[in-house]
Every structure is written in C-alpha cells, then in structure tokens.
C-alpha positions as CSV (number, residue, x, y, z in Angstrom):
1,M,119.9,102.9,131.0
2,I,119.0,101.3,134.1
3,S,116.4,104.5,135.0
4,V,115.1,104.0,131.6
5,V,114.7,100.4,132.1
6,G,112.6,100.9,135.3
7,S,110.5,103.6,133.9
8,S,109.7,102.3,131.0
9,W,110.0,98.6,131.2
10,A,106.0,97.6,131.0
11,I,105.9,100.0,128.2
12,L,108.6,98.1,126.4
13,M,107.4,94.6,127.5
14,G,103.9,95.6,125.6
15,M,106.0,96.5,122.6
16,M,108.2,93.2,122.7
17,L,104.9,91.0,122.8
18,L,103.3,93.2,120.3
19,M,106.2,92.5,117.6
20,V,106.1,89.4,118.3
21,G,102.2,88.9,116.8
22,N,103.1,91.1,114.0
23,G,106.7,89.5,113.5
24,L,104.8,86.1,113.5
25,Q,101.5,86.8,111.5
26,G,103.8,88.5,108.4
27,T,106.0,85.8,107.4
28,L,102.9,82.9,108.7
29,L,100.7,84.4,106.3
30,S,103.1,83.8,103.6
31,V,104.0,80.5,103.9
32,R,100.1,79.7,104.6
33,G,99.3,81.5,102.0
34,D,101.5,79.4,99.7
35,L,100.1,75.9,101.0
36,E,96.8,77.4,100.1
37,G,97.6,77.5,96.6
38,F,97.7,81.9,96.6
39,S,99.8,82.9,94.0
40,T,103.2,85.0,94.0
41,G,101.1,88.0,92.6
42,A,97.9,87.2,95.1
43,L,100.8,87.5,98.5
44,S,102.1,90.9,97.0
45,F,98.8,92.4,97.3
46,V,97.7,90.6,100.7
47,M,101.2,92.0,101.7
48,S,101.2,95.7,100.3
49,A,97.6,96.1,101.9
50,Y,99.7,95.9,105.2
51,F,101.2,99.2,104.5
52,V,98.1,100.5,102.9
53,G,96.3,100.4,106.3
54,F,99.4,101.5,108.1
55,L,99.6,104.6,106.2
56,F,96.2,106.0,106.4
57,G,96.3,104.9,110.1
58,S,99.6,107.4,110.8
59,R,96.8,109.6,108.9
60,F,93.6,109.1,111.0
61,V,94.7,108.0,114.1
62,P,95.8,110.9,115.9
63,N,92.9,112.1,115.5
64,L,90.5,109.6,116.9
65,I,92.8,109.8,119.6
66,R,92.4,113.3,120.1
67,K,88.3,113.3,120.6
68,V,88.6,109.5,122.7
69,G,91.6,109.4,123.8
70,H,94.7,107.1,124.1
71,V,93.4,104.3,126.8
72,R,90.6,104.0,124.2
73,V,91.6,103.5,120.7
74,F,94.4,101.4,122.2
75,A,92.2,99.0,123.5
76,A,89.5,99.2,120.6
77,L,92.3,98.4,117.8
78,G,94.4,95.7,120.0
79,S,90.8,94.0,120.9
80,T,90.8,94.7,116.7
81,V,93.9,93.3,115.7
82,S,93.5,90.3,117.6
83,A,90.0,89.4,116.4
84,A,91.7,90.0,112.8
85,V,94.5,87.7,113.1
86,I,92.2,84.8,114.0
87,L,90.2,85.1,111.2
88,F,93.0,84.6,108.4
89,P,92.9,80.7,109.0
90,T,89.4,80.5,109.1
91,I,88.9,82.4,105.5
92,T,91.5,81.2,102.8
93,D,90.7,83.5,100.4
94,P,93.0,86.4,98.9
95,I,91.1,89.4,98.9
96,I,89.6,88.7,102.1
97,W,93.2,88.5,103.5
98,T,93.7,91.8,101.7
99,L,90.7,93.5,103.3
100,L,91.8,91.8,106.6
101,R,95.5,93.4,106.0
102,I,94.3,96.2,105.8
103,V,92.4,96.6,109.1
104,V,95.6,94.8,110.6
105,G,97.8,97.5,109.2
106,F,95.6,100.3,110.2
107,C,95.5,99.2,113.7
108,F,99.0,98.6,113.9
109,S,100.0,101.5,112.7
110,G,97.4,103.3,116.0
111,V,98.7,100.8,118.4
112,Y,102.5,101.7,117.8
113,I,100.9,105.4,118.2
114,T,100.1,105.1,121.3
115,T,102.5,103.5,122.6
116,E,105.0,105.5,121.2
117,S,103.4,109.0,122.8
118,W,103.3,106.7,126.0
119,L,107.1,105.4,125.7
120,N,108.2,109.1,125.4
121,N,106.0,111.0,128.3
122,S,107.7,108.4,130.7
123,T,110.8,109.6,130.0
124,S,112.5,112.7,130.6
125,N,114.9,115.0,128.4
126,D,118.2,113.4,130.0
127,T,116.8,109.3,129.0
128,R,114.5,110.1,125.8
129,G,117.2,108.9,123.7
130,Q,117.8,105.9,125.1
131,A,114.3,105.3,125.5
132,L,114.0,105.1,121.7
133,S,116.9,103.5,121.3
134,L,116.2,100.6,123.6
135,Y,112.5,100.9,121.7
136,V,114.4,99.8,118.8
137,I,116.3,97.0,120.0
138,V,112.6,95.7,121.9
139,Q,111.4,95.7,117.9
140,M,113.7,93.4,116.5
141,L,114.4,90.9,119.1
142,G,110.5,90.6,119.0
143,I,110.7,90.3,114.9
144,I,113.6,87.6,115.8
145,V,111.3,85.8,118.6
146,A,108.8,85.5,116.1
147,Q,110.6,83.8,113.0
148,A,111.9,81.3,116.5
149,I,108.1,80.4,117.1
150,L,107.3,79.6,113.2
151,A,110.2,77.0,113.0
152,F,108.7,75.3,115.7
153,G,105.0,75.7,114.9
154,D,103.2,74.1,111.7
155,P,101.6,76.7,109.6
156,S,98.9,74.6,108.3
157,G,97.5,74.9,111.1
158,F,95.4,76.9,113.5
159,V,98.3,77.2,116.5
160,L,100.1,79.3,114.9
161,F,97.5,82.5,114.2
162,V,96.8,81.8,117.8
163,I,100.0,82.8,119.2
164,P,100.1,86.0,117.7
165,S,96.7,87.2,118.6
166,V,97.2,85.9,122.6
167,L,100.0,87.8,122.7
168,V,98.7,90.9,120.6
169,S,95.7,90.8,123.6
170,M,98.8,89.8,126.3
171,A,100.4,93.4,125.1
172,F,97.0,95.0,127.0
173,L,97.8,94.5,130.3
174,P,101.4,95.9,131.0
175,V,101.1,98.4,128.9
176,L,97.7,100.0,129.5
177,L,98.0,98.9,133.9
178,S,101.4,101.4,133.9
179,A,100.6,103.9,130.6
180,S,100.3,107.3,132.6
181,P,98.2,109.8,131.0
182,T,99.6,111.6,128.0
183,P,98.9,114.8,126.2
184,P,96.8,115.5,123.7
185,F,98.5,115.9,120.3
186,E,99.2,118.9,118.5
187,S,98.2,119.9,115.1
188,T,100.9,120.9,113.2
189,K,100.6,122.3,109.7
190,P,103.0,119.6,108.1
191,L,105.1,120.6,105.1
192,S,104.5,120.0,101.8
193,F,106.0,117.7,99.7
194,L,107.5,120.1,97.7
195,E,109.2,122.0,100.7
196,I,111.1,118.9,101.9
197,Y,112.2,118.0,98.5
198,R,113.3,121.1,97.9
199,V,115.3,121.5,101.4
200,S,116.6,117.2,101.5
201,P,116.3,116.3,97.7
202,L,118.6,112.7,98.4
203,G,116.6,112.4,101.7
204,C,112.8,112.6,100.3
205,V,114.1,110.2,97.3
206,G,116.4,108.1,99.3
207,I,113.5,107.3,102.1
208,G,111.1,106.7,99.7
209,L,113.5,103.7,97.9
210,L,114.3,102.4,101.6
211,G,109.9,101.9,102.2
212,G,110.3,99.7,99.0
213,V,113.1,97.9,100.5
214,F,111.8,97.8,104.0
215,S,108.0,96.6,102.2
216,A,110.7,93.7,100.5
217,L,112.4,92.7,103.8
218,F,109.5,92.9,105.8
219,G,106.4,91.3,103.7
220,M,107.9,89.8,100.8
221,A,110.9,87.9,102.3
222,A,109.1,84.6,103.8
223,V,107.4,84.7,100.1
224,Y,110.8,84.0,98.5
225,G,111.7,81.8,100.5
226,T,108.7,79.5,99.5
227,E,109.5,80.4,95.6
228,A,112.8,78.9,96.1
229,G,111.9,76.2,97.7
230,M,113.2,76.5,101.5
231,S,111.7,74.6,104.6
232,V,110.0,76.8,107.3
233,A,113.2,76.3,109.2
234,E,115.3,77.7,106.9
235,I,112.4,80.7,106.2
236,S,112.7,81.6,109.6
237,L,116.1,82.0,110.0
238,F,116.5,83.7,106.2
239,V,114.1,86.4,108.3
240,S,115.7,86.4,111.3
241,L,119.0,87.1,110.0
242,I,117.5,90.2,108.3
243,Y,116.7,91.3,111.3
244,V,120.0,90.4,113.3
245,G,121.5,92.2,110.7
246,G,119.7,95.2,111.5
247,L,120.2,94.9,115.6
248,V,124.0,94.2,114.9
249,L,125.1,96.6,112.9
250,Q,123.1,99.9,113.7
251,F,124.0,101.4,116.8
252,P,128.1,101.1,114.5
253,I,126.8,102.6,111.7
254,G,125.2,105.4,113.9
255,W,128.3,105.8,115.2
256,L,130.0,106.6,111.9
257,S,127.4,108.5,111.2
258,D,128.3,111.1,113.9
259,R,132.4,111.4,112.7
260,F,132.4,111.4,108.8
261,D,130.1,112.7,105.9
262,R,126.9,111.3,105.8
263,R,125.8,111.5,102.2
264,G,128.9,109.7,101.4
265,L,128.0,107.0,104.4
266,I,124.8,106.5,102.7
267,V,126.0,106.1,98.9
268,A,128.7,103.2,100.6
269,A,126.3,101.3,102.7
270,A,124.0,101.5,99.6
271,I,126.7,100.2,97.0
272,V,127.5,97.6,99.9
273,A,123.6,96.2,99.6
274,T,123.7,96.2,95.9
275,I,126.4,94.3,95.5
276,S,125.0,91.7,98.2
277,A,121.6,91.3,96.7
278,M,123.7,90.7,93.1
279,V,125.0,88.0,95.1
280,A,122.2,86.4,96.8
281,A,120.6,87.1,93.5
282,S,123.0,84.9,91.6
283,G,122.9,82.0,94.1
284,I,127.0,81.8,94.8
285,G,127.6,80.1,97.9
286,G,124.6,78.6,98.2
287,F,122.2,78.4,101.6
288,T,125.3,79.9,103.3
289,G,126.0,82.3,101.2
290,L,122.7,83.6,100.4
291,M,122.3,83.5,104.8
292,A,125.4,86.2,105.2
293,M,123.8,88.5,102.4
294,A,120.4,88.5,104.3
295,F,122.6,89.3,106.9
296,V,124.8,92.5,105.4
297,I,121.3,93.8,103.4
298,G,119.3,93.7,107.0
299,G,122.5,95.5,108.5
300,M,122.4,97.8,105.8
301,A,119.3,98.3,105.0
302,N,117.9,99.6,108.7
303,P,120.3,101.6,109.4
304,L,120.0,103.6,105.9
305,Y,116.8,105.2,107.4
306,A,118.0,106.5,110.2
307,L,120.9,107.7,108.5
308,L,118.5,109.2,105.5
309,L,116.3,110.8,108.6
310,A,119.7,112.4,110.2
311,Y,120.6,113.9,106.8
312,T,117.2,115.6,106.1
313,N,117.1,116.9,110.0
314,D,120.8,118.4,109.0
315,Y,119.6,121.0,106.8
316,L,115.9,121.5,108.7
317,D,115.1,124.1,110.7
318,N,114.3,123.0,114.7
319,D,111.0,124.2,114.2
320,D,109.9,122.9,111.1
321,M,111.9,118.8,111.9
322,A,107.9,118.0,113.3
323,A,106.3,119.8,110.5
324,A,108.2,117.8,108.1
325,S,108.1,114.4,110.3
326,G,104.5,113.4,108.9
327,R,105.7,113.9,105.4
328,L,108.3,111.6,105.3
329,V,106.4,109.1,107.1
330,A,103.5,108.8,104.2
331,I,106.7,109.0,101.2
332,N,108.0,106.0,103.1
333,G,104.7,104.1,103.4
334,T,103.8,105.1,99.9
335,G,107.3,103.6,98.2
336,A,106.5,100.6,101.5
337,I,102.9,100.3,99.3
338,I,104.5,100.1,95.6
339,G,107.0,97.4,96.9
340,P,105.3,94.4,97.2
341,L,103.5,94.6,94.3
342,V,106.4,95.4,91.6
343,I,108.4,92.7,93.4
344,G,105.2,89.9,93.1
345,W,104.9,90.9,89.4
346,M,109.0,90.3,89.0
347,M,108.5,87.1,90.5
348,G,106.4,85.9,88.7
349,Q,107.7,86.7,85.4
350,F,111.3,86.2,86.6
351,G,111.7,83.6,89.4
352,A,112.4,84.0,93.1
353,A,115.9,85.8,92.4
354,A,114.1,88.9,91.0
355,F,113.1,89.4,94.6
356,F,117.3,90.4,95.2
357,L,117.2,92.1,91.9
358,F,114.5,94.5,93.0
359,I,116.6,95.2,96.2
360,A,119.4,95.5,93.8
361,V,118.1,97.7,91.8
362,L,116.4,100.5,94.4
363,M,119.7,99.9,96.5
364,A,121.6,101.1,93.2
365,V,119.4,104.2,91.9
366,L,119.8,105.1,96.1
367,A,123.7,105.2,95.6
368,G,123.7,106.5,92.1
369,Y,121.3,109.6,93.6
370,G,123.1,110.3,96.6
371,M,126.9,110.2,94.4
372,F,124.7,112.8,91.7
373,R,123.7,114.6,94.9
374,M,127.1,115.3,95.8
375,T,128.0,117.3,92.9
376,R,125.3,119.4,93.7
377,R,125.8,120.7,97.2
378,D,127.9,120.8,99.8
379,S,127.9,118.6,102.7
380,P,127.4,120.4,105.9
381,D,130.2,120.3,107.8
382,V,130.5,117.2,110.8
383,E,130.5,119.4,113.7
384,N,127.2,120.9,112.7
385,T,125.2,118.4,112.0
386,G,122.7,116.2,114.7
387,H,123.5,113.1,116.3
388,Y,122.5,109.9,115.1
389,Q,119.3,108.5,116.9
390,A,118.3,104.7,116.1
391,I,114.6,104.0,113.9
392,L,113.4,101.9,111.8
393,P,111.6,102.6,108.5
394,S,107.9,100.9,110.6
395,A,108.2,104.1,113.0
396,T,104.7,106.4,113.0
397,A,105.5,110.6,113.0
398,V,105.5,110.1,117.0
399,A,108.8,108.3,117.5
400,L,110.2,110.6,113.9
401,E,109.5,113.4,115.7
402,V,110.9,111.8,119.4
403,A,113.6,111.8,117.5
404,Q,113.8,114.5,116.5
405,E,113.7,116.0,120.0
406,V,116.7,114.4,121.5
407,W,118.1,115.7,117.9
408,I,117.5,119.0,119.0
409,E,118.1,118.7,122.1
410,E,121.6,117.4,122.3
411,E,121.8,119.9,119.2
412,E,121.6,122.4,121.9
413,A,123.7,120.7,124.9
414,A,126.6,120.4,122.5
415,E,126.1,124.3,121.8
416,A,125.4,124.8,125.3
417,E,129.0,123.0,126.8
418,A,130.5,125.0,123.7
419,E,129.7,128.1,124.6
420,G,130.7,127.1,128.5
421,D,134.8,126.1,126.9
422,L,134.7,129.5,125.4
423,A,134.1,131.6,128.4
424,A,136.6,129.4,130.7
425,T,139.5,130.0,128.5
426,G,138.1,133.6,127.4
C-alpha cells in the first residue's frame, strides 16, 4: 500500500481536490437554487443534466483523447469546469443552470477518464487493486470534505462557488506535473445491450436501478434537505453521512461477497436499504433517526453497485469484460438521468418524503427481481467467482476495465496457486 501511495500520490491528491470541488458544487446548487426560488421540478432538471453530460462524456471523450492526447483534454475540460462553476451565481436561471450542468457533467466525465487512465498506468499488476481501492476512498473522502466546507460557508454568497473553481484548477498541478504518458485507447467492439442482459439479467436491471438511486443520493439529497426545512449545516451532515456509510461498509460487504452467494447478499442489502428508506420517510426517530438511516442507505447503495458488477463479471468471459464495461456505464447512466426527474415530480406531488419513497421502491424492485432470478438459475460456486473490487457508481468505463483487469489477474493467480498446490501434493 505504501508503494502505491508513493507512485500515485499526486494523481490521488488531484482526484481528492476534484471530488471536493464536484461534491461542493453539487450540494451548493441545490441549496442556492432553493434560495433563488427554483421549484423542485426545476432543480430536478438541473441535477439530471449533470448525468446527461456525464453519459455523453463517457461516449465521446475517448475519441478526443485519441485525437489530441490526455494532457490537452484534461487541461481543456478542467478549465471549462472551473469557468462554468463561476457562472452559476452570476446567471441564476434554471435553464442556464441546466445547460451549465450538462457542460460540467461532460467535463468531469472526461477528467475522470484521463485521471483513471493515468492511475492505471502508474501502477503494476500487483498493486492495481490497491490503487483502485485507494481511488474509491479518496473519492468518498472528497465528497465528505466538501460537505464540511458547505457547513461553514454562506450559500447565498459568491465565495462557495469560487472554492470549487479554485480546487478544480489546483487539481491540475499535481496531476499534470506527475502524469506519465499513457497508452492510447484501444477500440473495442462493445457487446450489445441484449447480449449483456442475456449474460446477467440481474446485473443489467440492478445496475440500471442503482443508477437511479445514485443520482438521488448524489444529486437530490440536498434538494430533499431544503424541502424538509433543514439548515445548511444539517444538509451538510445528511449528505456526508450517506458517503460515510458507503466508505465504512464498502469493504466489509466486499469481504462477505467473496465468501457467500453474491445474489443473496445483493437481495439482503437491497432489503435493508428498502426498510431504512421507509423508516426515513416515516419520520421515526426524528432528525437522529434520519441521520442513522442516511448512513445505512449510503452504506448499502454504494457497495451494491460494486456487488452487481462483480456478479455480472462472474458470468462474463474474460475477453468480453472490456467490451461490456461501456454498456454497463450506459445502463447506469440512463438510470441516473431518469432518477432526479422522477424524484422531482414525486416530491412536487407528495412532499419531501417522496425522496425516500423513490429509493425504497427502487431497492424493493431490486430485491424482488433478485429473488425471482434465484428461481431461474443457480449461482456459481463461491470458489469459482472473482474477487470483489470496490468501485463507485460514478466510475467511468476506464475504472470498470481496471477493476475487471484486477479480477482477471487475481483469478489467474488463484488458478496458478491451485495448480502449484496440486503439483506439490502429486
């Protein structure tokens, strides 16, 4: 682990600054939009727009990188993000904000792609899994730190918009000065959506549903907080606990997934999240109970994405994993675009509690579909499944491919060890 930090600290530091900036501007826009008199429906379009841009970025940025290179793409997109964030408080119009969020989502997708490429290139086969785990930890810590900054700032002013702009600009320094040249992107013919669904119906459906849950937690949690009458400090704590839960429970759940039936664990986590969301919607326990449920929901939702990816990989041939990664990102992204729009409508019709009802419905559908799939075919033996690799729903196809490379390398290492033990006993 120390060697990973030594070889990748600059890239990880840059990603930390990027995540603080991204996490801060996302929550800040929800609070500021409420202060500006934006309706819940208007804010839902603003939040959804980020995921529209992110999905388009995942599709088109690799082509830009092939044409002009990683460094130029990273600098251009990062500069655009820095400028866009400054424009939010100067033009307080929901349509302009929606367009700016599309731009920000597109640019952050490209920034993540280039950063993840550099991270992958700076590690060896032996340390790639550790580097990816550190990457996930840094991402979550960045979002948590962002909420702390918001708690001590004034969302009605200009300074909180300057901070993410500055942080994104500062992130260039460690990344660009340390980044080594990366290999060119290889064009891989993607599997069709139908082919991936046939391989793993639960994986496809679950990843799509988790896209909706993720966009709710990342994009609409602060909107819920404003609708529920929380103070800025309370909203910051609420959003922070969602990611603290994901950070704390990500690796214990991963440990369990390597030792028990993944499908059963997916169903169990979805049921826990469903119950927690229903408790939060009911108001039982007051503010303290709400914070506890935020921790549990975040602790279930974030690992569930990695669980579903690991489960899908269990049924994919090694040669098909890279071809599947882009489609899986698209499935998740489509769910993420739809999520805020549905939540915005539901909150307009039924009040703030609809935020948790939406999450409860999606998690209940995931649990129910998981139980249905358990009747359709047997799960693979635990001994024949790949290792769990922590990864967030915000990951690009590059991070998914890195996780899949780790999965393949660990599988090959385990097979080699088994063959060695067999030869020794023989």
